[in-house]
C-alpha positions as CSV (number, residue, x, y, z in Angstrom):
1,M,90.4,80.7,103.1
2,N,87.3,82.0,104.8
3,I,85.6,85.2,103.9
4,L,87.1,87.2,106.8
5,E,90.6,86.1,105.7
6,L,90.0,87.1,102.0
7,I,88.8,90.4,103.1
8,L,91.7,91.1,105.3
9,S,94.0,89.9,102.6
10,G,92.7,92.5,100.3
11,S,91.5,89.6,97.8
12,L,87.8,90.7,98.3
13,S,86.5,94.4,97.9
14,W,83.5,96.4,97.1
15,G,82.6,96.6,93.4
16,C,80.7,99.3,91.5
17,S,77.5,97.6,92.3
18,G,78.2,97.6,95.9
19,V,78.6,94.0,96.0
20,L,81.5,92.2,97.7
21,S,83.7,90.8,94.9
22,A,87.0,89.2,94.5
23,Y,89.6,91.1,92.6
24,D,92.4,90.0,90.4
25,M,95.5,91.5,91.9
26,A,97.9,89.9,89.3
27,G,95.8,91.3,86.3
28,A,95.4,94.8,88.0
29,A,99.2,94.8,88.5
30,K,99.7,94.1,84.8
31,L,97.1,97.0,84.0
32,Y,98.9,99.3,86.2
33,Q,102.4,98.4,84.6
34,A,100.8,98.8,81.1
35,N,98.7,102.0,81.6
36,C,99.8,104.0,84.9
37,V,103.5,103.4,85.8
38,I,104.7,105.9,83.2
39,C,103.2,108.8,85.0
40,H,102.4,107.5,88.6
41,G,105.6,105.4,89.0
42,E,106.3,101.9,90.2
43,S,105.4,102.7,93.8
44,G,102.4,105.0,93.0
45,E,104.3,108.1,94.3
46,G,103.6,110.2,91.1
47,N,107.2,110.0,90.1
48,G,107.1,108.0,86.9
49,P,109.3,108.8,84.0
50,A,106.8,111.0,82.4
51,G,105.7,112.5,85.6
52,Q,108.4,115.0,85.9
53,Y,107.4,116.8,82.8
54,M,103.8,117.3,83.9
55,N,102.1,120.2,85.7
56,P,100.3,119.4,87.8
57,R,102.3,116.4,88.7
58,P,100.5,113.0,88.7
59,R,98.7,112.0,92.0
60,N,100.7,110.5,94.6
61,F,98.6,107.3,95.4
62,T,100.4,107.1,98.8
63,K,99.1,110.2,100.3
64,D,97.2,112.5,97.9
65,K,93.4,112.6,98.1
66,F,91.5,110.9,95.2
67,I,89.6,113.6,93.2
68,R,86.2,111.9,93.3
69,G,86.6,110.1,96.7
70,D,88.5,106.9,97.7
71,K,85.8,104.2,97.3
72,P,86.8,101.8,94.4
73,D,83.8,102.8,92.3
74,E,84.8,106.5,92.6
75,I,88.3,105.9,91.8
76,A,87.2,103.6,89.0
77,E,85.1,106.4,87.5
78,T,88.1,108.7,87.5
79,I,90.0,106.0,85.5
80,R,87.1,105.8,83.0
81,T,86.9,109.5,82.4
82,G,90.5,110.8,83.1
83,F,91.4,114.0,85.0
84,N,93.6,117.1,83.9
85,Q,96.4,115.4,82.1
86,M,95.5,111.9,82.7
87,P,93.7,110.5,79.5
88,P,90.4,108.4,80.0
89,F,90.6,104.7,80.2
90,G,87.1,103.9,79.1
91,N,88.5,101.2,76.8
92,L,89.1,99.1,80.0
93,S,86.1,96.9,81.3
94,P,84.2,98.2,84.3
95,E,85.7,94.9,86.0
96,D,89.1,96.0,85.0
97,R,88.6,99.5,86.3
98,I,87.5,98.2,89.6
99,N,90.4,95.8,89.9
100,L,92.7,98.7,89.0
101,A,91.0,101.0,91.4
102,N,91.5,98.4,94.2
103,Y,95.1,97.9,93.2
104,I,95.8,101.6,93.5
105,K,94.1,101.8,96.9
106,G,96.8,99.2,98.0
107,F,99.5,102.1,97.7
108,R,98.1,103.9,100.8
109,K,100.3,103.6,103.8
């Protein structure tokens, strides 16, 4: 696969340093399942089992604006620090946060 095919497939993205880097979609999917699905739901629509009890409701990744911007490093910063009822995930490595941010961006339609 050449670099253009990798970019178009979503396997390459801009990392927090601004450098194009491959991202681990399978690893990011596992992180999403372990840390996010309970509130944001399987399809990222903010309809996870715990989300129905939250006010404000969890962000719908398919259509809501991201709080700090929609670049992977901006989403990763929200993952690191948390927001409203979302706890911080500073325990995740910077690489994991960027991978997770790219995975979350994939919910956009």
